[in-house]
Phi, psi and omega in degrees: 000133180282140179255122178266137178259138176226134177046045179240117176303154185303324182295337179264350183303319178301335179298335179303315181288335179279323189261325188286309183305314180295328177294312181299318180297324178293320176296320178294317177296321179294320181292321178294324177298311181299316178296319179300307184298319179299318176299320178292321179298319180296326177294316176297321180296321181292334182281341186304314182299320179296330183269359181073024182262126178296154185302327188274006179245158184275153175286145180301337180269356181300311181305318181291322178296319179289323176300313180298317179303310182300315181298308183295323176298308183298319179302321184288307192264334187300317179300339183259006182248145177294150175306134177090347180294324180266036186297341174267004178083209185281157170307139185260004180211165175208162183191184177225117010285152176283168187311311185257011180310317186295326179295321181273341179260345182273117181295340178263010178301143184232153174231127183240128180250132177229129176211113184255343179213163181287359185255358185197140174223152174234144177235121177248127174257145182212138177207157182230037184309305175242322173210168186285131176239125175231136173234142177236124179252125175263122178252139179225150180279139175226178177301328178279001183113192179284124182237157176288116183254349179194150180224135175228161179220159176208136183235149168059039175084003177306148177266338184263170181241151178241142177290136178243141182254001184221146178285000000 
């Protein structure tokens, strides 16, 4: 995926290759986890009629699946997030399409890197698979390296951004 630079002085431009690829790989891994759990949830849903479980009730294995999702999600993203970013814990849902499917499926998906100071960088993803999806990740340096300190989203051509609580 090509990285576009925006408002980034020359001295910070090499940081794009250092920060963006690991972030994109984290988003890809998070996306794959979401799709895997969703597929497994669908298998459990399909088993319910044979077990005599009404559609509006949960499968006996649902709680363990969701617990596994929360555990694996946090194991994946927590080391890459600034303290306090995940104050709400793990993402509470998954589905198909997964959160970042459009980024990886849209041939016109873009990644834009902006860094104006040594204390902050932003990575914005944008894609138009069905409608415009944009995510903006704020990265800041910590003792453990550059971590995700904030996430925002914007859909459908909105000009403003909304706070996101989950990677």
